[in-house]
N, C-alpha and C positions, 0 to 999 in steps of 0.2 A: 436798720437794714442788716441782715445777717449774711455774711460772706465767709467763704473758707479762708482760713488763716494762711497768709503767704509764707513761702519758705524763708524769706528774709524778713527779720523783725526790726529793721533799722528804724530808729526814732522811738522805739518802745523798749521797755525793760525786758530782758531776756526771759524772765519767768512768765511773761505774757504769751510766749510762743507755745502753742499747743502742738498736738500731733500734726505732722504734715498731711495735708488733705490727700486722700486716695480716691480717685474717681474711676469706677469700673463700668464701662459701657458694654453690655452683653446683648448683642442682637439676637433676635429669634431666628430660627432656621426658616428660610423661605420654602413654603410648601407648594409643590407643583400640583395643580388640579386639572381635571379633565375640562377642556375649554367648552364653554357654553355657546359662544357665538364667535364666528370669524377666527377660530383657532387662537383666541386670546386668553391668557391665563392671568389671574390676579396675583400680584406680588406685594405682600405686606411685610413691612419691616418696622420694628419698634425696639428701643433700647431702654434698659433699666440702669439706674445709677445709685451709688451710695458713697458717702464720705463723712469723715469726722471733722468738725470745725468748732469755732468759738464765736461768741458775740463780739462784734467789732464795730466801732471802737470803744465799747463801754467798759473795757478791761475786765469783763466777766470771764474768768478763767475756766468755767465749767465747760466740759466737752459736750458738744451736741451732735447727735447722729442725724444726718440728712439722707433721706431715701426718696425715690420716686421713679417715674417713667417719663420718657419723652413722648412727644406726639407721634402718631403712627403715620408713616409715609406709605402711600398706596399708589400703585401704578399697574399697568397691564403690559405683558410681554407676549410675543408670538412664540408658540411652542413649535420648535423646528423638529424635523425628522432627525433621528440619530443615525450616524453614518459609520459603521465599522468597516474598515478596510482590511483586506487580506492579500496574501500572496501565495501562489502555488509554486512549489519547487520540487526538485528531484529528491531521491532517497537520502542524499547527504546534504540537502539544503542548497544544491546548485541549481541555477536556472535551467529549465528544459530547453532543448534545442528547437522544439516546436510546440506551440500552444494551440494552433488551429485544430479544431475538433474537440477540445476539452470544453466542458460546461460545468458550472457550479449552480446548485439549486438548494433552496430551503423548503423543507417539508414540515407539516404539522404531524406529530406522531399519531398513530391509530390505536395505540395500546397504552395502558397505565404506566408501564415501565419505560415508555418512550424509546423503544428499540425498533419498532416496525413503522414503515413509511405509510402516511396517510395522504392527504391532498397537499398540493403545493400551497405554501403560505401566501395569503392574499396581501401583497405589498402595495403600497400607495404609489401610483404612477407619478413620475417626475419628468422634468424637461430641462434641456440645456440648448440655447440660452433661455432664461426665464422671461416669459411674457406676463406682464403684470395684469393683463385684462382677462385671463382665462382661468384664474383660481387654481392653476396647477403648480405645485411646489417646485422649487428649483432643485435639479438633480446634481449629481457629482460624477465626475469622470472616474473610472472608465464606464461604469454602468449608468449612463446618463438618464435613461428612462426607468431605472429601478426594475429592470426586467427580471423575472424569475421563471425559468432558469436564465442564467447569464452565460452567453456563449463567448468564449475567449478567442482572442486573436493574437498573432505574434507581436503586433505593435505595442501591446500593453505590458509586456515583460512579466506576465503571470499575475498581474494585479487584478483584484475584483472587489466589489463592495455591494452591500445592500443597505437600504435606508429603512429603519424601523419607525413606525408611527405610534407614539405613545397614546394618541387619542383613540387608537383601536385596541389599547390594552396590550400591545405587543412587547412591552417591557414590564409588565406586571409580575409580581412575585409568583413563582410557581409555573410560569410559562416555559414551555420547552419546544425546541426545534431540532430537526435532524438536518445537518448540512451534508450534502452528498457531492462528491467529486466524481463526475462521469468522464472516463477517458474515451478517446475515439474508438471506433470499431476496429477490431483486429489489432488493438494496441498491446504493447508489452506491459503496460501499466495496469494495475488493479484499481477497482473502484474503492473509494474511502467513504465511510459514514461516521459523522461526529455529532454526538448529542450535545446540544447547548441548553443549559438550564438556567433560567433567571432565578437567582436565590432571593434577592431582596432589593427593594427600591426605597431609599430614604431621601426624599427631596430630589436633588439633582444627581444623586449617586446611585448607580445600579451595579450590583455584584453578580457574577455569573460563574458557572463551572462548565467546562467543556470536557467531554469524555469520548475517546476513540472507541467505537463499538467493535472494531476488529482487534482490540487489545494491543495494538502496536503503538509506538510513540507517535504523538501528533506531529512533531517536527524534530529534526536533528538538534535543534537548539534546546528543547525542553527535555528530550530523552524520556518522556513520560507520556502515558496514555491518558492522564487526567491533568488538566491545568485550570487555573482560576484567574480571574481578573476583575477589574473595576472599570466601569464606564463613567466618565464625568459628563453629564448633560450640560452643554453650554453652546458656545459658538462652534458647532461641529465642523462647519465648513473650513474654519481656519485652524482648528486644532488638529484635524486629520487623525482621528483616533487610530492608533496602531496597537491592535490587540492580538491575541493568539487563538481566539476561537470565533468570536464575532468578527474580528479582523484576522481570521485564521491563517497563520503562517503554516500551511499544510504541506507535508511531504507526500509524494506518491512514489511507490516503488514498483518494480517489475512484478507482474502478476505471478510469475514463477521465476525465482532467482537461482534455483539449482535444480538439476534434473539427474536422476539416476536410472539407468537401464540395466536390467539383469537378463542374461541369456545363458543357455546351457548348450552343450554339444550334442545332446540327444533328447528324445522325447519319452523314451521308455527304457527302463533298466530293471535288473533283477539283483537280488543279493549276491555280493561278490564283484559286481561291476563298479567301475570308477567313472564318475561324471565330472567334467570340467566346467566350472561356472566362470562367466566373464561379467564383470561389473564396469560399466562405463559411466563416468560422471562428467556432466557438461555444466559450465558456468553460464547462466543466462542473465546474470546481473550486469550492472554497469561498472563494477569494480572487481578487482582481483579477490580471490578467496584463498584463505590459508587455514591452517589447523584442521585439515580435512579429516573426517572420521566416517568410516563405513561400518555399519553394523549389519551382520547377516545372521538370520535365525534359521538353522538347518532343521529339516524335518526329523521325526523320530527315526532312529536307525541309521542316520548318516553320520560318518566320522570324518572329520577334517584330516587331511594328510599333512603331517608336519613338514614344514619347509617347502611346500608346493606353491606358495604365493609368489607372484611376480607382478610388479607394477611398472608402468612406463608412462611418460609424458613427453610428447613431441619426439617420440622415437628413442628417448633416453630412459634408462632404468632409474627408478627412484626408490628409496627405502620405504618399506611398509612394516611397521611394528604390529605384530599379531598377538592378540590375547584371546584365549579360548576358555569359556566358562560354560560347561555342559554343552548345550547345542548352540550357544551364541558365540559368534566370532566377531571380534572388533579389530578392524584394521585402521591404524593411525598413520597418516602421511605427514611426517614432521618437516619443517623448514622448506616447504614447497608451496609456491603461489600458483594457483590455477587462474590464468588470465581470462577475462570475459570473452565470450564468443563474438567474433566479428564476421561480417559478410564475406564469404569466400575464404575465410581462415578459421576452419573448425579446429578447436583444441579440446581434446578429451583426455581425461585421466583414466587409463585402462588398468584394471586389476583382474587377474585370473588366479584361480586356485582349484585344487582337486579335492573331491570327497568320495569316500568309498561307502557302498551300501552294505550294511550288516544284515543278518537274518531278521533283526527287529524292524527293518524298514517296511516289511509287509503289514505291520500294525499301524503305520502312519499314512498320511495322505499324500506324501511326496511333494508338498508345496512348501517352499521356503520364501522368506520375505527379507528384503534388504532396505536399509535406510541410509541416507547420506546427510552429513552436516558440515558446515564450513562457516568461517567468520569473514565478513566483509572487511577489507583493509581500509575503506574510507570512513565508515562510521562505527565499526566494531560490532555491528549487529550479527547475531547468529542466524543463519538461514538453513533450511533443511528441505528434504524431499523424500518421498516414499510413502508407504512401502512399495517397492518394485518386486514383483513375484515371478516365480518360475514354477511350472507344474510338471512334475515327472511322474509318468504312469509306472507303477510298481508291478512287476510280474513275479509270480512265485517260482518259476523255473526258467529253463533255457528258452531264449527267444529265437524262433526259427522261421517266423512268417512276416517279420517286419521288413520294411523297405527303407530307402534313402531318398531324400529330396535334395537336389542340388539346383543352384541357380545363380544368376548374376543380374545386378542392376547396372546398366551401362548407358553411356551417352550415345544416342542413335544419330550419327552425323548425317546420314542420308534419309532419315525419317521413314524407313521402310519396315520398321518393327522387328528386323532381324539383326543379329550381331555379325559384323564383318571385321576383318583385320583393320586396325587403326581406330576402332571405336572403344575408348577406354572405359574401364569399370569405375564406379563411384563408391568411394569408401564410406563407412559409417552410416549407410542407409539401413533403415529398420523395416523389417517385414513381419507382420503379425500373422500367425497361423490360427487355424480355426479352434485350436484347443486353448488359446489365450497366450501361448508362448510367443516370445519375440526373438527374431534372429537379426544380427547385425553383420553387414558385409565387411570383409577385410579390406586391405589397402588396394586390392585389385578389383573390388566390387563383387567378390564371390562369397557365397554362403552355402552351407550344407547342414543337414540334420539327419542323423542316423537313427535307426530303430524307431521308425515312424509306423504306426499301425496302418495296415493296408485299407484301401477304400478311397472315397472321394475326399480330397484335402483342398482347403482353400488358403490362399495367402493374400494379404493386403499390404501394399506399399504405403508406408507412413511418410507423406510428403513434408511433414514438419521436420523430419530428420534431414531432409535435403531441400532447404527452402529456396534454393536458386534454380530448381528444376521443376518441370511440369510435364503433363501428358503430351503425346504427339498430336499435331493438328489432325482432327478427324477426317477431313477430306483426303488426307494423304494415306492414312492407314485405317481401315474399318475393322479389321480383326485384331484381337488382343490389345486394342488400345483402351485399356481400362486400368483402374487403380488396383483391381483384384484379379487373381488367377484361380481357376478351378482345374485340378488335375486328378487323375485316377491312378492311384498307386497300387500296383499288383503285389501280392505276397512275394517277399524277397526281391522286389523290383527296385528299379532306379528310374526316377522321373525328373525332368527338368522344369524349372519354374523361373523364367526370365522376365525382367521388367525393362522395357525400353523407354527412356525419358529424354527430354531435350532441355537445354537452358532456357530460362524464361524469356530472355532478350535475344535468343538466337534468330538469325535470319531464316525466313520460311522458304524452303526449297521443295521441289517435287521429287519423289523417290525415283531412282533409276529402275 
């Protein structure tokens, strides 16, 4: 009988001891295959071995190499659905205050680059609890039925999941999906689209890559718009795979995190005139902004007046560092945090400066563009908005036929459409004129525009600038109860353009 030499050679002469036996069992990798019947997969396992030994107990000291394979162990396992979990959070990874109205969906791409949405991915229906008699696989909370899209609710804390079915080839190499986060209607958050590409599947290991199609970081944890990961196919129900794309920990940010509004004190000017521009910056994000920078590109023939800039926040002057490079002016606001906008507490950074028109202005188009940038204090991301534009009509000589539009946006207490004593003006309301320019009311709700060409002129009140107000009830006031106003401005004339509004939750009363 041939046996491997033991490590201890007691009872025998030491030179009988040969090399200590080394046995290496090398199992083959279990290969997952598409199930033929009843979703059962064959599992085959076999080991190879090799060791060095001597003839025992014949005292033959020659070393003998022993090699071979074990018998094959065969069984069948049930191929389960694969369950990536995910969580939806805010722009800095914080839980959202409300998840009702959000939905998560998986789409098959419609193009080779996997950037355009096709049809919804056909996911296998599941159930909770699992009924053994109906051949429907067991699902996982919170998406018990494996619905696509999955509609979220507040009780789930932002968690979502989808179960992939390998028997449908949903984890095959080269397969791609687009995961879409749909915010509620009229939400401040923007939609997100993330491409998920299955790179390779080797046995029970699947590697993937997730790419944010909007170019922004997928989450505050990764700070990258591309992440990769690996899925281990096994008892998915107990392992609870926590991934970053298939179990996407996805951040949603405000659709617009910063807003800049540019206005001027006139609509028409000639060489030699001076125009005063006002730039208003509003923070629409959920965190304070700092390192604010405003860039304004003046038209041809406009010259910035040195030292004319003034900036204020909450009624207090703040420093503004000015750099002029040809027609580009850069204003930097150092060491000032612009807080986020809150309901009923509007906070604007206001900046005003003057520019003089030179004779070269008649060669330009009179339109200048402004952009604003800032850094979020919570996650350090840079946000921007713009360009905001202002159009100035350039005249070659003296202007003698233009008129002036004045007006007020006010809280109509008695809902009669007319302003009386005790009805306050509303600050920071924005009115759009028919030439594309915007006017913003002052602290008393007043606005005016000089040098307006005569004729019919239209103004439209932007209710997004005063979100707490709405139109008057129609049964109370039938005339002038509109978001827009049409006036006829005579040459050298003066015309009034008022807007009467009421708070959204104000009690309804009949006009006196």
